[in-house]
N, C-alpha and C positions, 0 to 999 in steps of 0.2 A: 500397545502404543497409546491407549487412552490415558493411562496414568501419567506417562511422560508428557503428553499434551497438556494435561492440567497443570503439571509442575512448570512446564515451559511458560505457559501463559500467566501463571501466578507470579512468576519471578522475572520473566524476560520480555514477553511480547504481547502484542495486541493485534487481533485480526478484526477487520471491519466487515460487517455484513448487516444489512437491515432485515427486518422480518419477512419482506417479500422478495429478497434476493435468493437466487438459486446458484449453487456452486457444484462443481464436479466432486465426486465422493472423496478424493484424496488430495484436494487442492491445499488445504491447510497443512497437512502432513508433509507434502512436497515442499511447501514454502518454508516450513520449520527446518527441514533437513538442509535446504539451501542456506538459510540464515545461520544455522549452526556451523556450516562449512565455510561461510564467508563472514567472519566476524566484523569486517570493515563496512559491511552493508547495513544501513540503518532502516531503510524502507524498501519493501519489495512489492511490486504490483504484478498484474497479469493481464492477459487479453480477455475479452468477453464477447460472447455472441449476443446480438440484439434479439430479444424475444420476438417471435412472430416473423422472423426473417432469417436468411442465411448469412447476414452481414456480420463480419467480425472486423471492427475498425482496427487498423494497424496502429499500434502505439510504439514509441521508441523503446529500446531495451538497454542501451548503454547510458551511463551517467552523463556523458557529454551530449548525446542526442536528447536526453530528457531535459537538460538545462536549456538547450536551444529551442526545443518545442515549447517549453514552458513560457517563453516570451509571448506566445500567441495562443496557446491552447492549454487546457487542463490535461496534463499527460497521464495522470493516474485515474483509473476507473475505480471509484471509491470502494466498491464492494469486492475488489480483488486484492486489496492492500493488507499487508501484514507489516508491522513495524516494531522496532525495539522500544520498550517502555523507557529505557534510559535516554533515548534520543528525544522523545517528545517531552519527557520530564525536564531535560536540560534546555530545550529550545522552544518551549511553549506548547502545552498540551491542550490548550483551549482553542476553540474556533472563535475567531474574532468576528464581530458583527458586521460583516460585509454582505449586504443583501444580495442574494443570487451568486455569490462568489466565495462562499466559505471554503469549499474544497480547494479552489484555485489558490486562495490565500495561504492555506496551511501547507500545500505542496510547494508553493513558491518559497515560503519561509524555510521549510526543511530542505529545499533544493539548493539553498545557498551553502549547505554543509558539504564537506569534501566528498562523501559517498553516501 
């Protein structure tokens, strides 16, 4: 699977993680399989456990729920996101300079897309 991971990311997708983020061992592989099976999906996020606690904030999972939540909250946990390179290339792949709201801005921009 490692070679196909490299090919997928070189040609199709981007996974977000910072150096201090921790992910389950098969997270990216599972998201790649989901994205391959659902070509209409441009961005895929996940749930996350808050380190030092047992808290897992509930985030919406359907496109309609995400659009509603996005009015008031940042619905994606940045380090759980995988997205298609084509989507961000076509709709803006740069973070705009919104102090303290860069994540919120890019997810709002991409949230206006059909899926």
